[in-house]
Steps between C-alpha positions, in 0.01 A plus 500: 500500500599137396672439175630180351647337203641159420878472445533223239870498515524437871161319517327687787232761543648845601249682722544853646301632789524889468361733771271389773340160411162412635348144546266589201802563272664164590160326440473671166852387416423138590185510291699645201739210519210247467415665159847452350501156342847577343672477836671166588300253723797496731522866566795684663431851611722778626316776689701807541367736770797733514303788356182429702359377835229265613207715617309260716516323834532137611121460504482543128731208432225236527301683225813518284571136576145382388551682165852365464363137545248563230774626267728215589247237361586654159868376514681176569749682734581847610837620622493860626792724624397817644779768528465778767720682740206644703479330839118525520464341144742228597300424819173484299662268234638266763163472674347438155754226421399320818132513408529375149683162547375323198653221297650621174513855632827677620507856623801673660624851574832653401649842528704480179382413153824311409444255788126471427575411138773251610236321716229515223742341254706267696274436788776540766507763764858615591388574850470281804167441678477616858207320659517670832459839358137629468592778250841644456642719235859409448674788316816308430296236320285538180183322641251554777457209730242374739 
């Protein structure tokens, strides 16, 4: 199940993925966002997957990407932080972030809501980038790196 609500005080869309989330549920979520004209045109989204998991494989990412690009046309910019501690979900999100390299679109993965919100609001990541690492989870840090 996907639920969401806009937080007007903090100025971001709070989204919760609960249970096993299929590609169809993600597409439905994207389509729902295009129907909300009350959302800001420069939209910040926090997706919390701590009570759920992504129930698909890497082959489904292209389908999700196509629908996300369609949704992206509705907004001036999108800044999305996905929060998960599941290594499989992290890997899928990192692969996805490499597929969707679009201007005015930012997507990153965090393991803590606090750090994700800091990035959404301030734009700075407190973590270093390790270019030689393909995918490493660093438990002493708050961010997943590539």
